[in-house]
MDAnalysis code that builds the backbone (N, CA, C; Angstrom):
import MDAnalysis as mda
import numpy as np

u = mda.Universe.empty(243, n_residues=81, atom_resindex=np.repeat(np.arange(81), 3), trajectory=True)
u.add_TopologyAttr("name", ["N", "CA", "C"] * 81)
u.add_TopologyAttr("resid", np.arange(1, 82))
u.add_TopologyAttr("resname", ["LYS", "MET", "SER", "THR", "THR", "GLN", "GLU", "LYS", "ILE", "LYS", "GLU", "ILE", "GLU", "ALA", "GLU", "MET", "ALA", "ARG", "THR", "GLN", "LYS", "ASN", "LYS", "ALA", "THR", "SER", "ALA", "HIS", "LEU", "GLY", "MET", "LEU", "LYS", "ALA", "LYS", "LEU", "ALA", "LYS", "LEU", "LYS", "ARG", "GLU", "LEU", "ILE", "ALA", "PRO", "LYS", "GLY", "GLY", "GLY", "GLY", "LYS", "THR", "GLY", "GLU", "GLY", "PHE", "ASP", "ALA", "LYS", "LYS", "ALA", "GLY", "ASP", "ALA", "ARG", "VAL", "GLY", "LEU", "VAL", "GLY", "PHE", "PRO", "SER", "VAL", "GLY", "LYS", "SER", "THR", "LEU", "MET"])
u.atoms.positions = np.array([
    [-17.835, -14.430, -27.889],
    [-18.698, -14.524, -26.717],
    [-18.520, -13.277, -25.861],
    [-19.606, -12.649, -25.483],
    [-19.568, -11.436, -24.677],
    [-19.732, -11.816, -23.207],
    [-18.699, -11.570, -22.415],
    [-18.728, -11.901, -20.993],
    [-19.288, -10.732, -20.194],
    [-19.938, -11.061, -19.111],
    [-20.395, -10.005, -18.227],
    [-19.227, -9.552, -17.352],
    [-19.411, -8.448, -16.693],
    [-18.350, -7.903, -15.846],
    [-18.010, -8.871, -14.719],
    [-19.020, -9.507, -14.134],
    [-18.767, -10.441, -13.035],
    [-17.988, -11.661, -13.521],
    [-18.278, -12.129, -14.733],
    [-17.537, -13.269, -15.282],
    [-16.081, -12.889, -15.520],
    [-15.860, -11.677, -16.029],
    [-14.491, -11.212, -16.258],
    [-13.724, -11.122, -14.948],
    [-14.389, -10.624, -13.899],
    [-13.753, -10.527, -12.587],
    [-13.354, -11.917, -12.090],
    [-14.248, -12.882, -12.227],
    [-13.949, -14.249, -11.785],
    [-12.785, -14.842, -12.568],
    [-12.748, -14.582, -13.892],
    [-11.650, -15.098, -14.718],
    [-10.313, -14.513, -14.279],
    [-10.284, -13.209, -14.019],
    [-9.038, -12.560, -13.600],
    [-8.601, -13.075, -12.231],
    [-9.562, -13.228, -11.308],
    [-9.211, -13.744, -9.984],
    [-8.673, -15.167, -10.068],
    [-9.254, -15.988, -10.967],
    [-8.771, -17.359, -11.143],
    [-7.358, -17.363, -11.715],
    [-7.094, -16.487, -12.680],
    [-5.754, -16.414, -13.256],
    [-4.738, -15.940, -12.220],
    [-5.143, -14.991, -11.370],
    [-4.237, -14.530, -10.319],
    [-3.939, -15.644, -9.321],
    [-4.946, -16.477, -9.040],
    [-4.757, -17.566, -8.081],
    [-3.799, -18.630, -8.620],
    [-3.842, -18.888, -9.924],
    [-2.984, -19.944, -10.468],
    [-1.614, -19.437, -10.928],
    [-1.392, -18.123, -10.865],
    [-0.098, -17.563, -11.243],
    [0.826, -17.550, -10.035],
    [2.027, -18.093, -10.215],
    [3.006, -18.078, -9.126],
    [3.454, -16.644, -8.869],
    [3.679, -16.357, -7.606],
    [4.128, -15.008, -7.245],
    [5.640, -15.011, -7.123],
    [6.301, -14.393, -8.081],
    [7.753, -14.229, -8.011],
    [8.139, -12.985, -8.787],
    [9.433, -12.742, -8.854],
    [9.940, -11.518, -9.490],
    [9.547, -11.439, -10.965],
    [9.540, -12.565, -11.652],
    [9.255, -12.581, -13.087],
    [7.778, -12.335, -13.392],
    [6.898, -12.684, -12.479],
    [5.464, -12.544, -12.751],
    [4.845, -11.326, -12.073],
    [5.647, -10.523, -11.384],
    [5.075, -9.396, -10.643],
    [4.420, -8.367, -11.572],
    [4.996, -8.138, -12.754],
    [4.395, -7.177, -13.696],
    [3.052, -7.694, -14.208],
    [2.997, -8.990, -14.503],
    [1.751, -9.591, -14.985],
    [0.669, -9.509, -13.906],
    [1.050, -9.818, -12.668],
    [0.080, -9.739, -11.581],
    [-0.376, -8.301, -11.352],
    [0.526, -7.346, -11.531],
    [0.161, -5.942, -11.399],
    [-0.865, -5.521, -12.439],
    [-0.669, -5.987, -13.682],
    [-1.647, -5.667, -14.741],
    [-2.999, -6.304, -14.428],
    [-2.976, -7.529, -13.921],
    [-4.233, -8.186, -13.569],
    [-4.941, -7.443, -12.439],
    [-4.175, -6.966, -11.451],
    [-4.775, -6.208, -10.358],
    [-5.396, -4.918, -10.866],
    [-4.733, -4.274, -11.820],
    [-5.266, -3.031, -12.386],
    [-6.564, -3.296, -13.146],
    [-6.580, -4.364, -13.940],
    [-7.808, -4.721, -14.665],
    [-8.931, -5.039, -13.694],
    [-8.585, -5.758, -12.623],
    [-9.579, -6.128, -11.623],
    [-10.168, -4.893, -10.950],
    [-9.314, -3.943, -10.603],
    [-9.791, -2.712, -9.976],
    [-10.696, -1.933, -10.921],
    [-10.323, -1.887, -12.204],
    [-11.133, -1.167, -13.196],
    [-12.508, -1.820, -13.342],
    [-12.540, -3.145, -13.404],
    [-13.821, -3.840, -13.546],
    [-14.693, -3.667, -12.312],
    [-14.075, -3.688, -11.132],
    [-14.856, -3.499, -9.908],
    [-15.413, -2.082, -9.838],
    [-14.628, -1.094, -10.327],
    [-15.131, 0.285, -10.383],
    [-16.323, 0.381, -11.325],
    [-16.231, -0.299, -12.475],
    [-17.344, -0.284, -13.433],
    [-18.572, -0.946, -12.836],
    [-18.344, -1.982, -12.042],
    [-19.459, -2.693, -11.426],
    [-20.178, -1.798, -10.424],
    [-19.406, -0.993, -9.687],
    [-19.989, -0.096, -8.692],
    [-20.680, 1.083, -9.370],
    [-19.988, 1.719, -10.321],
    [-20.542, 2.883, -11.027],
    [-20.426, 2.643, -12.522],
    [-21.441, 2.039, -13.149],
    [-21.365, 1.761, -14.579],
    [-21.257, 3.031, -15.407],
    [-20.640, 2.887, -16.582],
    [-20.481, 4.027, -17.479],
    [-21.854, 4.487, -17.959],
    [-22.078, 5.790, -17.891],
    [-23.347, 6.339, -18.346],
    [-23.265, 6.725, -19.811],
    [-24.407, 6.889, -20.450],
    [-24.443, 7.275, -21.862],
    [-23.923, 8.680, -22.071],
    [-24.732, 9.651, -21.782],
    [-24.294, 11.038, -21.908],
    [-23.671, 11.477, -20.612],
    [-22.917, 12.516, -20.666],
    [-22.289, 12.984, -19.439],
    [-22.825, 14.343, -19.058],
    [-23.960, 14.385, -18.380],
    [-24.517, 15.666, -17.967],
    [-23.679, 16.206, -16.829],
    [-23.179, 17.391, -17.017],
    [-22.356, 17.999, -15.974],
    [-23.250, 18.816, -15.064],
    [-22.796, 19.012, -13.846],
    [-23.557, 19.805, -12.885],
    [-23.545, 21.274, -13.255],
    [-24.457, 22.017, -12.682],
    [-24.517, 23.450, -12.951],
    [-23.407, 24.158, -12.180],
    [-22.787, 25.119, -12.816],
    [-21.724, 25.873, -12.175],
    [-22.262, 27.157, -11.579],
    [-21.367, 28.016, -11.141],
    [-21.770, 29.301, -10.611],
    [-20.682, 30.311, -10.931],
    [-21.047, 31.570, -10.886],
    [-20.110, 32.653, -11.132],
    [-19.910, 33.430, -9.837],
    [-18.698, 33.882, -9.642],
    [-18.404, 34.734, -8.491],
    [-17.785, 36.020, -9.009],
    [-18.293, 37.134, -8.572],
    [-17.770, 38.416, -9.019],
    [-16.460, 38.692, -8.305],
    [-15.454, 39.090, -9.069],
    [-14.142, 39.359, -8.508],
    [-14.150, 40.730, -7.846],
    [-13.739, 40.732, -6.585],
    [-13.680, 41.996, -5.851],
    [-12.533, 41.921, -4.858],
    [-11.605, 42.869, -4.925],
    [-10.509, 42.913, -3.970],
    [-9.345, 42.023, -4.381],
    [-8.413, 41.878, -3.448],
    [-7.233, 41.060, -3.687],
    [-7.250, 39.870, -2.734],
    [-6.753, 38.741, -3.240],
    [-6.679, 37.551, -2.392],
    [-5.567, 36.648, -2.886],
    [-5.055, 35.860, -1.994],
    [-4.047, 34.870, -2.352],
    [-4.492, 33.558, -1.705],
    [-4.561, 32.528, -2.530],
    [-5.061, 31.237, -2.059],
    [-4.007, 30.186, -2.334],
    [-3.802, 29.287, -1.396],
    [-2.896, 28.154, -1.584],
    [-3.662, 26.859, -1.416],
    [-3.498, 25.959, -2.363],
    [-4.160, 24.656, -2.282],
    [-3.132, 23.621, -1.840],
    [-3.471, 22.887, -0.811],
    [-2.582, 21.865, -0.280],
    [-3.293, 20.530, -0.372],
    [-2.571, 19.517, -0.831],
    [-3.174, 18.194, -0.904],
    [-2.239, 17.195, -1.533],
    [-2.651, 15.947, -1.558],
    [-1.863, 14.875, -2.138],
    [-1.762, 15.048, -3.647],
    [-0.755, 14.444, -4.275],
    [-0.624, 14.537, -5.732],
    [-1.800, 13.856, -6.445],
    [-2.163, 14.377, -7.575],
    [-3.187, 13.785, -8.456],
    [-4.556, 13.652, -7.790],
    [-4.980, 14.644, -7.042],
    [-6.310, 14.594, -6.435],
    [-7.266, 15.634, -7.016],
    [-6.770, 16.437, -7.975],
    [-7.655, 17.376, -8.656],
    [-7.558, 18.805, -8.185],
    [-6.416, 19.182, -7.626],
    [-6.267, 20.579, -7.176],
    [-6.327, 21.529, -8.362],
    [-5.738, 21.156, -9.487],
    [-5.694, 22.039, -10.650],
    [-7.072, 22.248, -11.265],
    [-7.968, 21.291, -11.110],
    [-9.298, 21.452, -11.701],
    [-10.117, 22.484, -10.947],
    [-9.713, 22.813, -9.719],
    [-10.439, 23.826, -8.949],
    [-10.103, 25.236, -9.422],
    [-8.973, 25.386, -10.083],
    [-8.553, 26.723, -10.510],
    [-9.252, 27.155, -11.779],
])
């Protein structure tokens, strides 16, 4: 049986509600929360077929410069380089 995303979300929320919260079940609840977040993300922005990327641009290098990127970990600073 193929469930819709909303049905899967309801099933996970029901399982979280009936699971006792204690030290032994914290890992299980964490996995359920991760699945729930992933499904809600898919619901907001569904996966597209092809992945058309945006158009880029070129900048001509001239002179000397030093740039420092500051930001939180894992936010994509390296992809800017």
